C-alpha atoms as a printed R data frame, in Angstrom:
    type eleno elety resid chain resno       x       y      z
1   ATOM     1    CA   MET     A     1 -49.981  46.769 50.253
2   ATOM     2    CA   ALA     A     2 -47.200  44.453 49.372
3   ATOM     3    CA   TYR     A     3 -45.237  41.751 51.085
4   ATOM     4    CA   TYR     A     4 -42.141  42.788 52.995
5   ATOM     5    CA   ALA     A     5 -38.943  42.364 51.038
6   ATOM     6    CA   ILE     A     6 -36.831  39.525 52.521
7   ATOM     7    CA   LYS     A     7 -33.112  40.031 52.318
8   ATOM     8    CA   GLY     A     8 -31.392  36.894 51.216
9   ATOM     9    CA   GLY     A     9 -34.606  35.102 50.389
10  ATOM    10    CA   GLU     A    10 -33.497  33.820 46.957
11  ATOM    11    CA   GLU     A    11 -30.444  32.158 48.391
12  ATOM    12    CA   ALA     A    12 -32.454  30.576 51.194
13  ATOM    13    CA   ILE     A    13 -34.876  29.142 48.682
14  ATOM    14    CA   LYS     A    14 -32.063  27.658 46.592
15  ATOM    15    CA   ASN     A    15 -30.613  26.048 49.677
16  ATOM    16    CA   SER     A    16 -34.011  24.703 50.643
17  ATOM    17    CA   LEU     A    17 -34.437  23.165 47.197
18  ATOM    18    CA   ASN     A    18 -30.938  21.602 47.455
19  ATOM    19    CA   PHE     A    19 -31.783  20.076 50.866
20  ATOM    20    CA   TYR     A    20 -34.995  18.673 49.372
21  ATOM    21    CA   SER     A    21 -33.066  17.254 46.376
22  ATOM    22    CA   ASP     A    22 -30.799  15.384 48.795
23  ATOM    23    CA   ILE     A    23 -33.872  13.559 50.041
24  ATOM    24    CA   VAL     A    24 -35.534  12.998 46.642
25  ATOM    25    CA   ASN     A    25 -32.402  11.960 44.737
26  ATOM    26    CA   LYS     A    26 -32.079   8.907 46.874
27  ATOM    27    CA   SER     A    27 -35.034   7.445 45.026
28  ATOM    28    CA   ASP     A    28 -33.154   7.540 41.691
29  ATOM    29    CA   VAL     A    29 -31.757   4.078 42.404
30  ATOM    30    CA   LEU     A    30 -35.290   2.680 42.130
31  ATOM    31    CA   ASP     A    31 -36.157   1.214 38.745
32  ATOM    32    CA   ASP     A    32 -39.327   2.426 37.050
33  ATOM    33    CA   ASN     A    33 -40.516  -1.046 36.282
34  ATOM    34    CA   ASP     A    34 -39.920  -2.148 39.858
35  ATOM    35    CA   LEU     A    35 -42.219   0.621 41.051
36  ATOM    36    CA   ILE     A    36 -44.852  -0.180 38.403
37  ATOM    37    CA   GLU     A    37 -44.887  -3.873 39.293
38  ATOM    38    CA   GLY     A    38 -44.106  -3.668 43.001
39  ATOM    39    CA   LEU     A    39 -46.159  -0.549 44.031
40  ATOM    40    CA   THR     A    40 -48.880  -1.034 41.460
41  ATOM    41    CA   PHE     A    41 -51.646   0.443 43.623
42  ATOM    42    CA   SER     A    42 -49.590   3.596 44.322
43  ATOM    43    CA   ILE     A    43 -49.023   3.975 40.542
44  ATOM    44    CA   ASP     A    44 -52.750   3.538 39.883
45  ATOM    45    CA   LYS     A    45 -53.724   6.088 42.523
46  ATOM    46    CA   VAL     A    46 -51.397   8.682 40.921
47  ATOM    47    CA   ILE     A    47 -52.517   8.159 37.343
48  ATOM    48    CA   SER     A    48 -56.181   8.484 38.496
49  ATOM    49    CA   GLU     A    49 -55.698  11.684 40.436
50  ATOM    50    CA   GLY     A    50 -53.102  13.050 38.036
51  ATOM    51    CA   SER     A    51 -55.633  12.402 35.155
52  ATOM    52    CA   LEU     A    52 -52.965  11.021 32.842
53  ATOM    53    CA   TYR     A    53 -52.676   7.394 31.924
54  ATOM    54    CA   SER     A    54 -48.937   6.706 31.927
55  ATOM    55    CA   LYS     A    55 -47.635   4.279 34.506
56  ATOM    56    CA   LYS     A    56 -44.037   5.107 33.553
57  ATOM    57    CA   LEU     A    57 -44.482   8.860 34.139
58  ATOM    58    CA   ALA     A    58 -46.333   8.038 37.357
59  ATOM    59    CA   SER     A    59 -43.314   6.120 38.601
60  ATOM    60    CA   LYS     A    60 -41.092   9.069 37.779
61  ATOM    61    CA   ALA     A    61 -43.487  11.398 39.569
62  ATOM    62    CA   ILE     A    62 -43.453   9.181 42.686
63  ATOM    63    CA   LYS     A    63 -39.649   9.226 42.710
64  ATOM    64    CA   ARG     A    64 -39.595  12.996 42.068
65  ATOM    65    CA   SER     A    65 -41.797  13.445 45.173
66  ATOM    66    CA   ALA     A    66 -39.998  10.811 47.288
67  ATOM    67    CA   GLY     A    67 -43.230   8.843 47.640
68  ATOM    68    CA   ASP     A    68 -45.558  11.677 48.475
69  ATOM    69    CA   LEU     A    69 -48.467  10.414 46.339
70  ATOM    70    CA   LEU     A    70 -50.476  13.574 46.405
71  ATOM    71    CA   ASN     A    71 -47.455  15.560 45.305
72  ATOM    72    CA   ALA     A    72 -46.737  12.943 42.635
73  ATOM    73    CA   SER     A    73 -50.239  13.415 41.267
74  ATOM    74    CA   PHE     A    74 -49.489  17.148 41.212
75  ATOM    75    CA   PHE     A    75 -46.348  16.533 39.078
76  ATOM    76    CA   LEU     A    76 -48.322  14.273 36.751
77  ATOM    77    CA   ARG     A    77 -51.180  16.774 36.365
78  ATOM    78    CA   ALA     A    78 -48.752  19.591 35.683
79  ATOM    79    CA   HIS     A    79 -47.030  17.463 32.997
80  ATOM    80    CA   ARG     A    80 -50.421  16.708 31.480
81  ATOM    81    CA   SER     A    81 -51.102  20.396 31.093
82  ATOM    82    CA   SER     A    82 -48.009  20.737 28.938
83  ATOM    83    CA   CYS     A    83 -49.022  17.979 26.489
84  ATOM    84    CA   GLN     A    84 -50.596  18.695 23.162
85  ATOM    85    CA   ARG     A    85 -53.928  17.157 22.376
86  ATOM    86    CA   ILE     A    86 -54.172  15.662 18.974
87  ATOM    87    CA   GLY     A    87 -57.723  14.340 19.087
88  ATOM    88    CA   ILE     A    88 -60.406  12.500 20.998
89  ATOM    89    CA   CYS     A    89 -60.614   8.703 21.175
90  ATOM    90    CA   LYS     A    90 -63.660   6.637 20.435
91  ATOM    91    CA   THR     A    91 -66.171   6.118 23.229
92  ATOM    92    CA   ILE     A    92 -65.409   3.039 25.297
93  ATOM    93    CA   ASP     A    93 -67.890   0.622 26.866
94  ATOM    94    CA   VAL     A    94 -66.986  -1.016 30.202
95  ATOM    95    CA   ASN     A    95 -68.899  -4.085 29.087
96  ATOM    96    CA   ASP     A    96 -66.063  -4.608 26.552
97  ATOM    97    CA   MET     A    97 -63.533  -4.878 29.382
98  ATOM    98    CA   ARG     A    98 -61.169  -7.897 29.366
99  ATOM    99    CA   LEU     A    99 -61.777  -8.811 32.980
100 ATOM   100    CA   LYS     A   100 -59.144  -9.573 35.587
101 ATOM   101    CA   ARG     A   101 -61.598  -9.261 38.467
102 ATOM   102    CA   ARG     A   102 -65.388  -9.039 38.531
103 ATOM   103    CA   ILE     A   103 -67.723  -9.436 41.472
104 ATOM   104    CA   SER     A   104 -71.298  -8.624 42.444
105 ATOM   105    CA   SER     A   105 -72.717  -8.500 45.970
106 ATOM   106    CA   ALA     A   106 -76.231  -8.045 44.622
107 ATOM   107    CA   PHE     A   107 -76.420 -11.454 42.942
108 ATOM   108    CA   LYS     A   108 -75.136 -14.840 43.951
109 ATOM   109    CA   ASP     A   109 -75.273 -16.406 40.520
110 ATOM   110    CA   ILE     A   110 -74.159 -14.268 37.654
111 ATOM   111    CA   GLU     A   111 -72.966 -14.941 34.108
112 ATOM   112    CA   GLY     A   112 -69.356 -16.037 34.276
113 ATOM   113    CA   GLY     A   113 -69.467 -16.469 38.034
114 ATOM   114    CA   GLN     A   114 -67.721 -14.396 40.660
115 ATOM   115    CA   LEU     A   115 -64.169 -13.636 39.460
116 ATOM   116    CA   LEU     A   116 -62.279 -12.736 42.601
117 ATOM   117    CA   GLY     A   117 -59.061 -12.067 40.726
118 ATOM   118    CA   PRO     A   118 -56.163 -10.394 42.666
119 ATOM   119    CA   SER     A   119 -57.486  -9.080 45.988
120 ATOM   120    CA   ASN     A   120 -56.548  -9.102 49.642
121 ATOM   121    CA   ASP     A   121 -60.119  -8.420 50.797
122 ATOM   122    CA   TYR     A   122 -60.051 -11.843 52.413
123 ATOM   123    CA   GLU     A   123 -56.733 -11.418 54.253
124 ATOM   124    CA   ILE     A   124 -56.198 -10.740 57.968
125 ATOM   125    CA   LYS     A   125 -54.539  -7.312 58.077
126 ATOM   126    CA   LEU     A   126 -51.610  -8.130 60.322
127 ATOM   127    CA   LEU     A   127 -47.924  -7.393 59.682
128 ATOM   128    CA   ILE     A   128 -46.935 -10.993 60.161
129 ATOM   129    CA   ASP     A   129 -46.319 -13.812 57.724
130 ATOM   130    CA   LEU     A   130 -49.482 -15.930 57.568
131 ATOM   131    CA   LYS     A   131 -49.045 -19.349 56.047
132 ATOM   132    CA   ASN     A   132 -51.592 -20.037 53.381
133 ATOM   133    CA   GLU     A   133 -52.733 -23.566 52.815
134 ATOM   134    CA   GLU     A   134 -51.552 -25.003 49.573
135 ATOM   135    CA   VAL     A   135 -54.180 -24.660 46.891
136 ATOM   136    CA   ASP     A   136 -54.378 -25.520 43.229
137 ATOM   137    CA   ILE     A   137 -53.951 -22.297 41.361
138 ATOM   138    CA   GLU     A   138 -56.360 -21.950 38.409
139 ATOM   139    CA   GLU     A   139 -54.932 -21.033 35.038
140 ATOM   140    CA   PHE     A   140 -56.588 -17.826 34.039
141 ATOM   141    CA   SER     A   141 -56.297 -15.361 31.191
142 ATOM   142    CA   SER     A   142 -58.252 -12.109 30.788
143 ATOM   143    CA   ASN     A   143 -57.751 -12.128 27.017
144 ATOM   144    CA   ASN     A   144 -61.172 -13.663 26.207
145 ATOM   145    CA   CYS     A   145 -62.875 -12.894 29.515
146 ATOM   146    CA   VAL     A   146 -65.463 -10.353 28.360
147 ATOM   147    CA   ILE     A   147 -68.717 -10.383 30.263
148 ATOM   148    CA   LYS     A   148 -71.429  -7.796 30.417
149 ATOM   149    CA   SER     A   149 -72.485  -6.079 33.629
150 ATOM   150    CA   ALA     A   150 -74.451  -8.197 36.085
151 ATOM   151    CA   LEU     A   151 -77.164  -5.548 35.884
152 ATOM   152    CA   THR     A   152 -77.604  -6.040 32.144
153 ATOM   153    CA   PRO     A   153 -80.628  -8.405 32.488
154 ATOM   154    CA   LEU     A   154 -82.422  -5.821 34.670
155 ATOM   155    CA   ARG     A   155 -81.512  -3.060 32.205
156 ATOM   156    CA   ASP     A   156 -82.818  -5.147 29.304
157 ATOM   157    CA   ASP     A   157 -86.124  -5.592 31.198
158 ATOM   158    CA   ASN     A   158 -86.341  -1.792 31.600
159 ATOM   159    CA   LEU     A   159 -86.088  -2.006 35.390
160 ATOM   160    CA   ILE     A   160 -83.159   0.412 35.830
161 ATOM   161    CA   LYS     A   161 -83.781   4.144 36.164
162 ATOM   162    CA   GLU     A   162 -82.025   6.030 33.388
163 ATOM   163    CA   LEU     A   163 -80.856   9.590 33.537
164 ATOM   164    CA   PRO     A   164 -81.162  11.994 30.553
165 ATOM   165    CA   LYS     A   165 -78.270  11.560 28.137
166 ATOM   166    CA   GLU     A   166 -76.196  14.516 26.947
167 ATOM   167    CA   GLU     A   167 -75.722  15.176 23.292
168 ATOM   168    CA   LYS     A   168 -72.003  15.855 23.809
169 ATOM   169    CA   PRO     A   169 -69.971  15.214 26.924
170 ATOM   170    CA   TRP     A   170 -68.424  18.178 28.693
171 ATOM   171    CA   ASP     A   171 -64.667  18.485 28.923
172 ATOM   172    CA   ILE     A   172 -63.687  20.143 32.201
173 ATOM   173    CA   THR     A   173 -60.005  20.426 31.107
174 ATOM   174    CA   ARG     A   174 -61.030  22.884 28.390
175 ATOM   175    CA   ASN     A   175 -63.927  24.738 29.919
176 ATOM   176    CA   TYR     A   176 -65.118  24.394 33.508
177 ATOM   177    CA   PRO     A   177 -68.925  24.589 33.664
178 ATOM   178    CA   SER     A   178 -71.183  26.763 35.754
179 ATOM   179    CA   ALA     A   179 -74.185  25.459 37.630
180 ATOM   180    CA   PRO     A   180 -76.278  23.518 36.771
181 ATOM   181    CA   TYR     A   181 -73.490  21.065 36.124
182 ATOM   182    CA   PRO     A   182 -73.734  18.462 33.318
183 ATOM   183    CA   ARG     A   183 -73.447  14.954 34.631
184 ATOM   184    CA   SER     A   184 -70.420  14.259 32.365
185 ATOM   185    CA   ALA     A   185 -68.589  17.100 34.100
186 ATOM   186    CA   VAL     A   186 -69.561  15.831 37.542
187 ATOM   187    CA   LEU     A   187 -68.302  12.344 36.730
188 ATOM   188    CA   GLN     A   188 -65.013  13.730 35.394
189 ATOM   189    CA   VAL     A   189 -64.450  15.684 38.594
190 ATOM   190    CA   MET     A   190 -65.034  12.598 40.650
191 ATOM   191    CA   SER     A   191 -62.923  10.359 38.559
192 ATOM   192    CA   ARG     A   192 -59.958  12.826 38.968
193 ATOM   193    CA   ALA     A   193 -60.768  13.434 42.687
194 ATOM   194    CA   GLU     A   194 -58.408  12.731 45.585
195 ATOM   195    CA   SER     A   195 -59.254   9.211 46.677
196 ATOM   196    CA   GLY     A   196 -59.501   9.994 50.402
197 ATOM   197    CA   SER     A   197 -61.700  13.020 49.764
198 ATOM   198    CA   ILE     A   198 -64.336  11.128 47.753
199 ATOM   199    CA   LEU     A   199 -64.205   8.247 50.204
200 ATOM   200    CA   ALA     A   200 -64.985  10.620 53.066
201 ATOM   201    CA   VAL     A   201 -67.845  12.235 51.146
202 ATOM   202    CA   GLY     A   202 -69.277   8.858 50.175
203 ATOM   203    CA   TYR     A   203 -69.122   7.721 53.788
204 ATOM   204    CA   THR     A   204 -71.270  10.629 54.872
205 ATOM   205    CA   THR     A   205 -74.297   8.971 53.112
206 ATOM   206    CA   MET     A   206 -74.128   5.739 55.048
207 ATOM   207    CA   ARG     A   207 -72.729   6.526 58.513
208 ATOM   208    CA   GLY     A   208 -75.064   5.987 61.477
209 ATOM   209    CA   TYR     A   209 -78.667   4.899 61.032
210 ATOM   210    CA   GLY     A   210 -79.245   6.321 57.575
211 ATOM   211    CA   ASP     A   211 -81.281   4.552 54.924
212 ATOM   212    CA   VAL     A   212 -78.548   4.693 52.271
213 ATOM   213    CA   HIS     A   213 -76.979   1.260 52.005
214 ATOM   214    CA   PRO     A   214 -75.928   0.685 48.402
215 ATOM   215    CA   THR     A   215 -75.117  -2.753 47.047
216 ATOM   216    CA   ILE     A   216 -72.392  -3.447 44.508
217 ATOM   217    CA   GLY     A   217 -74.277  -4.542 41.434
218 ATOM   218    CA   ASP     A   218 -71.149  -4.949 39.336
219 ATOM   219    CA   LEU     A   219 -67.502  -4.247 40.159
220 ATOM   220    CA   ARG     A   220 -64.972  -4.891 37.435
221 ATOM   221    CA   ILE     A   221 -61.231  -4.407 36.853
222 ATOM   222    CA   GLY     A   222 -59.656  -5.090 33.519
223 ATOM   223    CA   GLU     A   223 -58.318  -3.749 30.218
224 ATOM   224    CA   LEU     A   224 -60.021  -1.634 27.635
225 ATOM   225    CA   ASP     A   225 -58.863  -0.939 24.085
226 ATOM   226    CA   ILE     A   226 -58.483   2.696 23.079
227 ATOM   227    CA   SER     A   227 -59.333   3.408 19.453
228 ATOM   228    CA   PHE     A   228 -58.712   6.501 17.436
229 ATOM   229    CA   THR     A   229 -59.616   7.818 13.993
230 ATOM   230    CA   HIS     A   230 -56.359   8.154 12.100
231 ATOM   231    CA   PRO     A   231 -55.943  11.813 10.997
232 ATOM   232    CA   PHE     A   232 -54.789  10.852  7.500
233 ATOM   233    CA   THR     A   233 -56.359   7.542  6.569
234 ATOM   234    CA   LYS     A   234 -59.547   8.233  8.543
235 ATOM   235    CA   ASN     A   235 -59.469   4.565  9.525
236 ATOM   236    CA   GLU     A   236 -60.230   3.490 13.097
237 ATOM   237    CA   VAL     A   237 -57.065   2.125 14.670
238 ATOM   238    CA   LYS     A   238 -56.184   0.856 18.142
239 ATOM   239    CA   ILE     A   239 -53.602   3.097 19.760
240 ATOM   240    CA   GLY     A   240 -53.291   1.341 23.076
241 ATOM   241    CA   GLU     A   241 -55.079  -0.044 26.053
242 ATOM   242    CA   ILE     A   242 -55.770   1.053 29.590
243 ATOM   243    CA   GLU     A   243 -56.374  -0.713 32.863
244 ATOM   244    CA   ALA     A   244 -59.464   0.649 34.645
245 ATOM   245    CA   THR     A   245 -61.993   0.037 37.403
246 ATOM   246    CA   ALA     A   246 -65.712   0.368 36.888
247 ATOM   247    CA   VAL     A   247 -68.495   0.042 39.506
248 ATOM   248    CA   GLU     A   248 -72.286   0.107 39.296
249 ATOM   249    CA   SER     A   249 -73.835   0.398 42.748
250 ATOM   250    CA   VAL     A   250 -77.491  -0.282 43.318
251 ATOM   251    CA   GLY     A   251 -79.685   1.929 45.546
252 ATOM   252    CA   THR     A   252 -83.382   1.576 46.157
253 ATOM   253    CA   PHE     A   253 -86.440   2.040 44.022
254 ATOM   254    CA   ASN     A   254 -87.382   5.514 42.883
255 ATOM   255    CA   GLU     A   255 -89.466   7.274 40.295
256 ATOM   256    CA   ASP     A   256 -87.946   8.211 36.957
257 ATOM   257    CA   SER     A   257 -88.755  11.172 34.792
258 ATOM   258    CA   GLN     A   258 -91.798   9.355 33.387
259 ATOM   259    CA   GLY     A   259 -93.203   8.584 36.860
260 ATOM   260    CA   ASP     A   260 -92.328   4.866 36.687
261 ATOM   261    CA   THR     A   261 -90.788   3.245 39.724
262 ATOM   262    CA   LYS     A   262 -87.405   1.698 38.874
263 ATOM   263    CA   LEU     A   263 -84.154   0.675 40.494
264 ATOM   264    CA   THR     A   264 -81.629   3.474 41.012
265 ATOM   265    CA   THR     A   265 -77.931   3.021 40.267
266 ATOM   266    CA   GLY     A   266 -74.691   5.012 40.578
267 ATOM   267    CA   PHE     A   267 -71.625   4.735 38.399
268 ATOM   268    CA   GLY     A   268 -67.943   5.018 39.161
269 ATOM   269    CA   PHE     A   269 -64.979   4.778 36.760
270 ATOM   270    CA   CYS     A   270 -61.322   5.571 37.173
271 ATOM   271    CA   PHE     A   271 -57.879   4.640 35.832
272 ATOM   272    CA   GLY     A   272 -56.088   1.625 37.224
273 ATOM   273    CA   LYS     A   273 -56.987  -0.638 40.117
274 ATOM   274    CA   ASN     A   274 -58.946   1.763 42.267
275 ATOM   275    CA   GLU     A   275 -61.835  -0.220 43.830
276 ATOM   276    CA   THR     A   276 -62.487   1.956 46.910
277 ATOM   277    CA   LYS     A   277 -62.386   5.121 44.891
278 ATOM   278    CA   ALA     A   278 -64.720   3.768 42.166
279 ATOM   279    CA   ILE     A   279 -67.165   2.470 44.808
280 ATOM   280    CA   SER     A   280 -67.187   5.836 46.572
281 ATOM   281    CA   MET     A   281 -67.735   7.631 43.267
282 ATOM   282    CA   SER     A   282 -70.712   5.417 42.420
283 ATOM   283    CA   ILE     A   283 -72.236   6.064 45.861
284 ATOM   284    CA   VAL     A   284 -71.868   9.836 45.519
285 ATOM   285    CA   ASP     A   285 -73.297   9.626 41.974
286 ATOM   286    CA   LEU     A   286 -76.243   7.723 43.469
287 ATOM   287    CA   ALA     A   287 -76.827  10.373 46.144
288 ATOM   288    CA   LEU     A   288 -76.499  13.299 43.735
289 ATOM   289    CA   TYR     A   289 -79.224  12.152 41.358
290 ATOM   290    CA   ASN     A   290 -81.567  10.457 43.775
291 ATOM   291    CA   ASN     A   291 -81.736  12.933 46.695
292 ATOM   292    CA   SER     A   292 -85.211  11.997 47.783
293 ATOM   293    CA   TYR     A   293 -84.033   8.905 49.625
294 ATOM   294    CA   SER     A   294 -80.683  10.171 50.841
295 ATOM   295    CA   VAL     A   295 -80.191  10.941 54.529
296 ATOM   296    CA   GLY     A   296 -81.027  14.600 55.119
297 ATOM   297    CA   GLY     A   297 -82.336  15.113 51.589
298 ATOM   298    CA   GLU     A   298 -80.631  17.873 49.688
299 ATOM   299    CA   ASN     A   299 -78.726  19.113 52.773
300 ATOM   300    CA   ILE     A   300 -76.184  16.218 52.872
301 ATOM   301    CA   ILE     A   301 -72.709  16.833 51.565
302 ATOM   302    CA   ALA     A   302 -72.839  14.033 48.990
303 ATOM   303    CA   ALA     A   303 -75.952  15.485 47.414
304 ATOM   304    CA   ASP     A   304 -74.524  18.991 47.141
305 ATOM   305    CA   PHE     A   305 -73.242  19.643 43.619
306 ATOM   306    CA   GLU     A   306 -71.236  22.677 44.647
307 ATOM   307    CA   MET     A   307 -69.453  20.694 47.303
308 ATOM   308    CA   ILE     A   308 -68.611  17.876 44.865
309 ATOM   309    CA   MET     A   309 -67.542  20.132 41.987
310 ATOM   310    CA   HIS     A   310 -65.270  22.393 44.034
311 ATOM   311    CA   HIS     A   311 -63.881  20.417 46.983
312 ATOM   312    CA   LEU     A   312 -62.744  16.972 45.809
313 ATOM   313    CA   ASP     A   313 -59.811  17.791 43.543
314 ATOM   314    CA   GLY     A   314 -56.645  16.896 45.421
315 ATOM   315    CA   ILE     A   315 -54.403  19.116 43.282
316 ATOM   316    CA   GLU     A   316 -56.502  22.265 43.914
317 ATOM   317    CA   SER     A   317 -57.002  21.635 47.638
318 ATOM   318    CA   PHE     A   318 -53.347  20.577 48.018
319 ATOM   319    CA   GLY     A   319 -52.107  23.760 46.238
320 ATOM   320    CA   PHE     A   320 -54.330  26.196 48.113
321 ATOM   321    CA   THR     A   321 -53.710  24.584 51.507
322 ATOM   322    CA   ASN     A   322 -49.933  24.679 51.035
323 ATOM   323    CA   HIS     A   323 -49.885  28.258 49.792
324 ATOM   324    CA   PHE     A   324 -50.458  29.275 53.396
325 ATOM   325    CA   LYS     A   325 -46.767  28.509 53.962
326 ATOM   326    CA   LEU     A   326 -45.822  31.469 51.732
327 ATOM   327    CA   PRO     A   327 -45.303  34.903 53.232
328 ATOM   328    CA   HIS     A   328 -48.492  36.454 54.554
329 ATOM   329    CA   TYR     A   329 -46.873  39.092 56.741
330 ATOM   330    CA   VAL     A   330 -49.029  42.016 55.549
331 ATOM   331    CA   THR     A   331 -52.268  40.059 56.046
332 ATOM   332    CA   PHE     A   332 -51.400  38.957 59.548
333 ATOM   333    CA   GLN     A   333 -49.837  42.276 60.652
334 ATOM   334    CA   THR     A   334 -52.927  44.143 59.418
335 ATOM   335    CA   ASP     A   335 -55.225  41.928 61.479
336 ATOM   336    CA   TYR     A   336 -52.901  42.167 64.431
337 ATOM   337    CA   GLN     A   337 -52.724  45.976 64.315
338 ATOM   338    CA   ILE     A   338 -56.495  46.240 64.007
339 ATOM   339    CA   PHE     A   339 -56.868  44.015 67.041
340 ATOM   340    CA   LYS     A   340 -54.342  46.058 69.104
341 ATOM   341    CA   SER     A   341 -56.038  49.343 68.087
342 ATOM   342    CA   ALA     A   342 -59.478  47.940 69.023
343 ATOM   343    CA   GLN     A   343 -58.081  46.641 72.289
344 ATOM   344    CA   LYS     A   344 -56.492  50.055 73.131
345 ATOM   345    CA   TYR     A   345 -59.702  51.830 72.188
346 ATOM   346    CA   ALA     A   346 -61.743  49.545 74.467
347 ATOM   347    CA   GLN     A   347 -59.369  50.051 77.400
348 ATOM   348    CA   THR     A   348 -59.436  53.854 77.001
349 ATOM   349    CA   ASN     A   349 -63.256  53.944 76.914
350 ATOM   350    CA   SER     A   350 -63.528  51.693 79.969
351 ATOM   351    CA   LYS     A   351 -61.302  54.006 82.049
352 ATOM   352    CA   GLU     A   352 -63.433  57.056 81.007
353 ATOM   353    CA   ASP     A   353 -66.632  55.274 82.075
C-alpha cells in the first residue's frame, strides 16, 4: 500500500514554510551575544541536548526555531552530524575544573568552603521586583579556584564503592551498543538526554515513601581546558575550554564486587550550567547500578537500562512523536475499514441468531 497522492501538496508545503519563516525571521533582529549572555540557561540547555559545545551556534539554532528549545536542540544535533571529526581530545578530570560554583549538602565544612556562585535557589519565585538589602559584593575569580571533590577524602580512605572501569569508552555517535550496555554509553545517553525526561525519570526514584533519598556530595560548575594531540607536532596543545556541570550524589551503603560494604555514589555531567539535569543524571546512575536498595528493585523505571537507553533522547522522541502529523491515510483507513467490516459481520450474525 502507498499513501494517497495529494494534489497541490508541494505548493501547500512551500506556503506553510513561508508562513513559518514569517514567524522565525522576526528573531533575526536579536544579537547572538545578547542571547548568549541574556538567555544563558537556554543556550546551555540546547548545547547539552544538541550534544555540540558551541554557544554561538546554539544562539542561531534558538533564533532558527523562534525559541522552541527542543527544536533548537534538533537543529544543533543535525548540524553536529554534518561536522567532520578530526580526533579525540584528552580525558578531562572534573577535579581540575576552575570553579564558579561549588556546593555540598552532605558536608557542612569542606575544603574551600561552600561557593554559592550565581544561583537563584534562594530567591522567592514571584514575578515582582523584590528589593535586596545592600550587601558587600565579594571580589571573586574562578581562575585559580581549583578544588577537588568533597568526596575525595572518603575516596582516599577507600570508603566509596567503585564500579568496574572500561578499557576504552564507548562512542554512541559511531556505534550504538546492544545490551548489556557499557556504563560509558549509558552516561553519554543521559548527558545528551532531554532535561525534562531525565528529571521525570529521576523523580520516580524518590516520590512517595521510598527509601531513595540521595544527598549532593559535590555539585560544581566551572570551566575545563580541552587538550588535544597536535596531528603534526604530536605535542599536547590546549584547543579551548568548556563550561560544564558535574554532580556526585551520595546514596546509602552497599556491598561492592568484593563483598565490602561501602558508600554508593552516582555521577552526572553535562555541558553548560545544567544543575537540575546533572543532579537527575546522578540519581538515575545511582539507581541503575545499585538496584538492591531502589524502590521496587529492578522493576522501577530508573533502574531499567532499556528504558534509559531508548526513551530519554529528546531528538529521537521529538522526531517520532511529530512524524504522526505526516499523512497516515492508508494506516487509518485500513483500521477503519476492518472495524466497519467486523461491525457489519457482527450485526448480520446477530440478526440470524
